[in-house]
C-alpha positions as CSV (number, residue, x, y, z in Angstrom):
1,X,0.0,0.0,0.0
2,X,1.3,3.4,-0.9
3,X,2.2,5.7,1.9
4,X,3.6,9.2,1.7
5,X,5.1,11.2,4.7
6,X,6.2,14.8,4.4
7,X,9.2,16.0,6.5
8,X,9.2,19.8,6.3
9,X,12.5,21.4,7.1
10,X,10.9,23.6,9.7
11,X,9.6,20.6,11.7
12,X,13.0,18.9,12.2
13,X,14.5,18.7,15.6
14,X,17.1,21.3,16.3
15,X,20.1,21.7,18.7
16,X,22.6,24.5,19.2
17,X,25.8,23.6,21.2
18,X,27.6,26.7,20.2
19,X,30.3,24.9,18.1
20,X,27.6,22.7,16.5
21,X,24.2,23.8,15.1
22,X,22.2,20.9,13.8
23,X,18.8,19.7,12.5
24,X,17.6,16.2,13.0
25,X,15.3,14.5,10.5
26,X,14.9,11.6,13.0
27,X,15.0,11.3,16.8
28,X,18.5,11.7,18.0
29,X,20.4,12.8,21.1
30,X,18.0,15.2,23.0
31,X,15.4,15.3,20.3
32,X,12.7,12.6,20.5
33,X,9.6,12.3,18.3
34,X,7.9,9.0,18.4
35,X,6.6,9.5,14.8
36,X,10.2,10.1,13.6
37,X,12.4,7.3,14.8
38,X,13.6,6.0,11.4
39,X,12.5,5.5,7.8
40,X,13.0,1.8,7.2
41,X,16.7,1.1,7.6
42,X,17.5,4.8,7.5
43,X,18.1,5.7,11.1
44,X,19.7,9.1,11.1
45,X,20.0,12.1,8.8
46,X,21.6,15.0,10.6
47,X,22.2,18.3,8.9
48,X,25.2,19.7,10.8
49,X,27.1,23.0,10.8
50,X,30.3,22.8,12.8
51,X,32.0,26.1,13.6
52,X,35.7,26.7,13.1
53,X,37.7,24.7,15.6
54,X,34.8,22.6,16.8
55,X,34.2,19.0,16.5
56,X,33.3,15.6,18.0
57,X,36.0,14.1,20.2
58,X,36.8,10.4,20.0
59,X,33.6,8.3,20.4
60,X,32.5,4.7,19.6
61,X,30.2,3.2,17.0
62,X,29.2,-0.4,16.2
63,X,26.9,-2.2,13.8
64,X,26.0,0.9,11.7
65,X,26.7,2.1,8.2
66,X,27.7,5.8,8.5
67,X,27.9,8.1,5.5
68,X,29.1,11.7,5.6
69,X,28.4,14.1,2.7
70,X,30.2,17.5,3.2
71,X,28.7,20.6,1.4
72,X,31.2,23.3,2.4
73,X,34.4,23.5,4.3
74,X,36.6,20.5,5.3
75,X,36.2,17.8,8.0
76,X,39.2,16.1,9.7
77,X,38.6,12.4,10.4
78,X,40.7,10.1,12.6
79,X,39.7,6.6,13.6
80,X,40.9,3.4,15.4
81,X,41.5,1.7,12.1
82,X,44.4,4.1,11.4
83,X,42.5,6.2,8.9
84,X,43.3,9.9,9.1
85,X,41.7,12.0,6.3
86,X,40.4,15.4,5.3
87,X,36.9,15.3,3.7
88,X,35.7,18.2,1.5
89,X,32.8,19.1,-0.7
90,X,32.6,16.7,-3.7
91,X,33.8,13.8,-1.6
92,X,31.7,11.2,0.4
93,X,32.9,9.1,3.3
94,X,31.6,5.6,4.3
95,X,32.4,4.0,7.5
96,X,31.1,0.5,8.4
97,X,31.3,0.4,12.2
98,X,30.7,-3.4,12.4
99,X,32.3,-5.0,15.5
100,X,33.2,-1.6,16.8
101,X,35.4,1.5,16.1
102,X,36.2,4.8,17.7
103,X,36.7,8.0,15.7
104,X,36.8,11.8,15.9
105,X,35.5,14.4,13.6
106,X,36.7,18.0,13.7
107,X,36.4,21.1,11.5
108,X,39.8,21.2,9.7
109,X,39.6,25.0,9.8
110,X,40.0,27.2,12.9
111,X,37.8,29.9,11.4
112,X,35.5,28.7,8.6
113,X,32.5,26.5,9.3
114,X,31.9,23.1,7.7
115,X,28.5,21.9,6.7
116,X,27.5,18.3,6.1
117,X,24.9,15.5,6.2
118,X,25.7,12.6,8.4
119,X,23.5,9.5,7.6
120,X,23.2,6.3,9.5
121,X,21.8,3.2,8.0
122,X,21.1,-0.1,9.8
123,X,23.3,-2.9,8.3
124,X,21.9,-6.1,6.9
125,X,24.5,-8.1,8.9
126,X,26.1,-7.6,12.3
127,X,29.6,-7.7,13.5
128,X,31.3,-7.3,10.2
129,X,35.0,-6.2,10.0
130,X,35.1,-2.4,10.3
131,X,35.9,-0.6,7.1
132,X,36.6,3.0,6.0
133,X,36.2,4.4,2.4
134,X,36.3,7.9,1.0
135,X,36.0,8.9,-2.7
136,X,35.5,11.9,-4.9
137,X,32.2,11.9,-6.7
138,X,31.9,13.3,-10.3
139,X,29.3,16.1,-10.0
140,X,29.2,16.4,-13.8
141,X,27.6,13.0,-13.9
142,X,24.8,14.4,-11.7
143,X,23.6,17.0,-14.2
144,X,19.9,16.3,-15.0
145,X,20.1,12.6,-13.8
146,X,20.5,10.6,-10.6
147,X,24.0,9.3,-10.2
148,X,24.6,6.5,-7.7
149,X,26.9,7.7,-4.9
150,X,26.7,4.7,-2.6
151,X,25.4,1.2,-3.3
152,X,25.4,-2.4,-1.8
153,X,27.8,-3.6,-4.4
154,X,31.2,-4.4,-2.8
155,X,33.9,-3.1,-5.0
156,X,36.9,-0.9,-4.6
157,X,35.7,1.3,-7.5
158,X,32.7,2.8,-5.7
159,X,31.4,3.5,-2.3
160,X,29.4,0.6,-0.8
161,X,27.6,-0.4,2.4
162,X,26.4,-3.6,4.1
163,X,22.7,-3.0,3.2
164,X,20.5,-3.2,0.1
165,X,20.3,0.6,-0.1
166,X,21.4,3.1,-2.7
167,X,22.2,6.8,-2.2
168,X,21.8,8.8,-5.5
169,X,22.3,12.5,-6.1
170,X,21.3,14.8,-8.9
171,X,21.6,18.5,-9.9
172,X,18.7,19.6,-12.2
173,X,17.7,22.5,-14.4
174,X,14.4,24.3,-14.0
175,X,11.4,22.7,-15.6
176,X,13.2,19.4,-16.0
177,X,11.2,16.2,-15.2
178,X,12.6,12.8,-14.3
179,X,11.4,9.5,-13.1
180,X,13.3,7.5,-10.4
181,X,12.7,3.8,-10.4
182,X,13.2,1.9,-7.1
183,X,16.4,-0.2,-7.2
184,X,14.9,-3.2,-5.2
185,X,11.3,-4.2,-4.9
186,X,9.9,-3.4,-1.5
187,X,12.3,-0.5,-0.8
188,X,11.1,2.9,0.2
189,X,12.4,6.3,-1.0
190,X,13.5,9.1,1.2
191,X,13.9,12.2,-1.0
192,X,15.8,15.2,0.5
193,X,16.0,18.5,-1.3
194,X,19.5,19.8,-0.6
195,X,19.0,23.0,-2.6
196,X,16.2,24.4,-4.8
197,X,12.5,23.4,-5.3
198,X,10.7,20.5,-6.9
199,X,7.3,18.7,-6.9
200,X,7.2,15.0,-5.8
201,X,4.0,13.1,-5.5
202,X,2.1,16.4,-5.9
203,X,3.9,18.0,-3.0
204,X,6.0,21.1,-3.4
205,X,9.3,20.7,-1.6
206,X,11.9,23.4,-0.9
207,X,15.4,23.5,0.5
208,X,15.8,20.8,3.2
209,X,12.3,19.5,2.9
210,X,12.0,15.8,2.5
211,X,9.4,13.1,1.6
212,X,9.2,9.5,2.5
213,X,7.4,7.3,-0.1
214,X,6.5,3.6,0.4
215,X,4.7,1.1,-1.8
216,X,5.6,2.4,-5.2
217,X,7.9,1.2,-8.0
218,X,8.9,4.7,-9.2
219,X,8.3,8.4,-8.6
220,X,8.2,11.5,-10.8
221,X,10.0,14.6,-9.9
222,X,9.3,18.0,-11.5
223,X,12.0,20.6,-11.0
224,X,11.0,24.2,-10.2
225,X,14.3,25.9,-9.9
226,X,17.7,25.9,-11.6
227,X,20.5,23.9,-9.9
228,X,18.0,22.0,-7.7
229,X,20.1,19.4,-5.9
230,X,18.4,16.2,-4.6
231,X,19.5,13.2,-2.5
232,X,17.5,10.0,-2.8
233,X,18.0,7.3,-0.3
234,X,16.5,4.0,-1.7
235,X,16.3,1.8,1.4
236,X,14.7,-1.4,2.7
237,X,11.6,-0.8,4.9
238,X,11.7,-2.4,8.4
């Protein structure tokens, strides 16, 4: 049965820690909404702004697929697997926490903020060997189409996670129309508008609005603004 849920940007949870200003699409930390615990295997989508010099000190994770997508600035990452990297706009990071890892994330600049999405997805198997991966994505391949950024296909040539989920991104011209077909039958779609405006399932969505859609094989998107940027998370429902 088809089900549509609207997640307006203004209805997200918020927190301001001084060094961190964030919006929560789902219950997280001090924000709890029983109607917004997760969307299928999608557990977290946090929209973070980390001020210069700020960051998360070393902390643990286990049995979660963690994806970081920066939009501006640079993020310094260090973990117990020995990975020590700087992540910038145009790159995506995947971390399979598996049996357990610790890591820290700090703004790489003392003065300029860094903005990013951090996304958590429940894995389809527990206690896997922890793994780190970071890659540059080709934004030219996102023009007026959805380009897969993360998939469940284990290869060294693309970002992958332990779940039958796909993250795709596109950058679209005004008045463009496109259909997105679900990658795996039974999956749901969580569509987040990063920038711009579009119509999905008859709903007008603007910057940081999102829509969750279940029980369909495809959706049509009608773009209302130039350079509208969209993230689609194609994820098993739980």
